[in-house]
C-alpha positions in Angstrom: -6.4 36.1 -34.8 -7.3 33.5 -37.5 -9.0 30.4 -36.1 -6.1 28.1 -37.3 -3.5 30.1 -35.4 -5.7 30.4 -32.3 -6.1 26.6 -32.2 -2.3 26.1 -32.6 -1.6 28.4 -29.7 -4.2 26.7 -27.5 -2.7 23.3 -28.2 0.8 24.5 -27.4 -0.4 25.9 -24.1 -2.0 22.6 -23.2 1.2 20.8 -23.8 3.2 23.1 -21.5 0.7 22.8 -18.7 0.8 19.0 -19.1 4.6 19.0 -18.7 4.4 21.3 -15.7 2.0 19.1 -13.7 3.7 15.8 -14.6 4.7 14.3 -11.3 6.8 11.4 -10.2 6.4 7.9 -11.7 7.7 4.4 -11.1 8.2 2.5 -7.8 9.7 5.3 -5.7 7.3 8.1 -5.7 9.0 10.2 -3.0 10.3 12.8 -5.5 7.4 14.9 -6.8 9.5 17.9 -7.7 12.9 16.9 -9.3 16.0 19.1 -8.7 19.4 18.9 -7.3 20.4 21.2 -4.4 21.7 21.6 -1.0 20.2 19.9 2.0 21.4 22.6 4.4 18.7 24.0 6.6 17.5 27.6 5.9 17.8 30.3 8.4 14.5 29.3 9.9 12.9 26.0 9.1 9.7 26.5 7.0 6.6 25.4 8.9 4.3 22.9 7.2 1.3 24.5 5.5 -0.9 21.5 6.5 -1.7 21.6 10.2 -2.0 17.8 10.2 1.7 17.5 9.3 3.8 17.2 12.4 6.5 19.8 12.9 10.1 18.7 13.5 11.2 19.9 16.9 15.0 19.3 16.4 15.9 19.7 12.7 19.0 17.9 11.4 21.5 19.2 8.9 22.1 16.7 6.0 24.1 19.1 3.7 27.3 17.1 4.1 25.6 14.1 2.5 24.2 15.6 -0.7 27.3 14.6 -2.6 27.2 11.0 -1.3 24.0 9.7 0.2 25.7 6.3 0.8 27.5 7.9 3.8 24.2 8.2 5.6 24.4 4.5 6.4 27.9 3.6 7.6 29.2 0.1 6.7 28.9 -1.1 10.3 25.2 -0.1 10.4 24.5 -1.6 7.0 26.1 -4.9 8.2 23.8 -5.0 11.2 20.9 -4.9 8.7 22.5 -7.8 6.8 24.1 -5.8 4.0 27.9 -6.2 3.7 28.4 -4.9 0.1 29.1 -1.2 -0.4 26.1 1.0 -1.4 25.7 2.2 -5.0 25.2 6.0 -5.3 22.5 7.2 -7.7 19.8 9.8 -8.2 16.0 9.6 -8.0 14.6 12.4 -10.2 17.1 14.9 -8.8 17.4 13.6 -5.3 20.6 11.9 -4.2 20.1 8.2 -3.4 22.0 5.1 -2.5 21.1 1.4 -2.9 22.3 -1.8 -1.1 21.7 -5.4 -2.1 22.5 -8.9 -0.8 24.1 -11.2 -3.4 21.7 -14.1 -4.2 18.8 -12.6 -2.3 15.9 -10.3 -3.1 16.4 -8.1 0.0 17.5 -4.6 -0.8 17.6 -1.1 0.7 17.5 2.3 -0.8 17.8 5.8 0.7 16.6 9.0 -1.0 17.8 12.3 0.4 15.1 14.8 -0.5 17.3 17.8 -1.0 15.9 18.3 -4.6 12.4 18.4 -3.3 13.4 21.0 -0.7 14.8 23.2 -3.5 11.5 23.0 -5.4 9.3 23.8 -2.3 8.1 20.2 -2.0 10.4 19.2 0.8 9.7 17.4 4.1 6.6 15.4 5.0 4.6 18.4 4.0 5.8 17.9 0.4 4.6 14.3 0.4 1.2 15.5 1.6 1.1 18.0 -1.2 2.0 15.2 -3.7 -0.9 13.1 -2.3 -3.3 16.0 -2.7 -2.1 16.5 -6.3 -2.7 12.9 -7.1 1.0 12.0 -7.5 0.7 9.6 -4.6 -2.3 7.4 -4.0 -1.1 6.0 -0.6 0.0 8.0 2.4 -0.5 7.3 6.1 1.3 8.3 9.3 4.1 5.9 10.5 5.6 5.5 14.0 8.1 8.1 15.3 11.7 7.0 14.8 14.0 8.3 17.5 11.6 11.2 18.1 11.2 12.1 14.3 7.9 11.8 12.5 7.4 9.4 9.6 4.9 8.4 6.9 4.4 5.4 4.8 3.8 6.4 1.2 3.8 5.3 -2.4 2.0 5.0 -5.7 0.3 2.1 -3.9 0.6 0.4 -0.6 3.2 -2.4 -1.1 3.7 -3.4 2.5 1.8 -6.7 2.4 4.1 -7.8 -0.4 7.3 -7.2 1.6 8.2 -3.7 0.3 8.0 -0.8 2.7 8.4 2.9 1.6 9.1 5.0 4.7 9.9 8.7 4.8 11.2 10.4 8.0 11.0 14.1 8.4 14.4 15.4 9.7 13.4 19.0 9.2 10.1 20.6 8.3 11.2 21.0 4.7 13.5 17.9 4.4 12.5 14.2 4.4 14.7 11.2 3.9 13.2 8.0 2.5 14.4 4.6 3.7 13.0 1.9 1.5 13.2 -1.8 2.2 12.3 -4.2 -0.7 12.0 -7.9 -1.4 11.2 -9.0 2.1 8.7 -11.8 3.1 6.1 -9.6 4.7 5.1 -6.2 6.1 6.6 -6.8 9.5 10.1 -7.6 8.1 10.2 -4.9 5.5 8.8 -2.0 7.6 10.8 -3.2 10.7 13.9 -2.9 8.5 12.9 0.4 7.1 12.5 1.8 10.6 15.9 0.5 11.7 17.4 2.0 8.6 15.8 5.3 9.4 17.1 5.1 13.0 20.7 4.5 11.7 20.4 7.5 9.4 19.3 9.8 12.2 22.2 8.6 14.4 24.5 9.5 11.5 23.1 12.9 11.2 23.4 13.5 14.9 27.0 12.3 14.9 26.2 9.5 17.3 
C-alpha cells in the first residue's frame, strides 16, 4: 500500500475510535452511553461487574415511565418539595428526563431515567462506576440508602458545596434514576432535596 494511502487509512481509523470513546459532556454526566429504550427489567437482573457496587435486592420496573419521565414525580409530591408548576419533559443524551422550576427562584429539579444507558450496557450504578473508570466522570462517591435502595453522588465535578446535588439511585442492578437538585444555598439543602426527590420516585415505582 502506498505510504500516502496508508496514512489516510490510519487517520480515518483514529477519527472513528475518537468518536466511539467520546463520553458524556455538560453539567449532567449521568448518561455515558446515549440511547433510547425500554426501562423494563430483563428476565434476570444483571449483576454488577464491580463487587464494590451494591446489588439491588428488590428491583423496580420503570417501563411505564419511559414515555413520560415527569410522571415519576406526581404533582402532590412535587408541591411538597416546593414545585407547583408542571414538569417539562425532555431527553438527556437518549435518556428520558423531566425538569421542574420555581418562577423567580434559582431552585430547580431534574430527573433522568437511565433506560438508554441500560440498552447500551451502561445501566445502573455499575454503569456510573464504569464511566468513572473511563474518565467520563471525575467525581463519584457512595450516598445514603434511600428507602432501602443504594445511591451515589456523581458528576463531572463535585458541585454539592455550591448548592447543586447530583444523586443517582439504583432501582435495579442495571437501571439508575438520577434526581438532581440545583440552585440551592448549600450542600445540605440541595442533597436533602435530591434524597426526598428520590424517595418520592421510589414510592411512585412501588405504587405507594
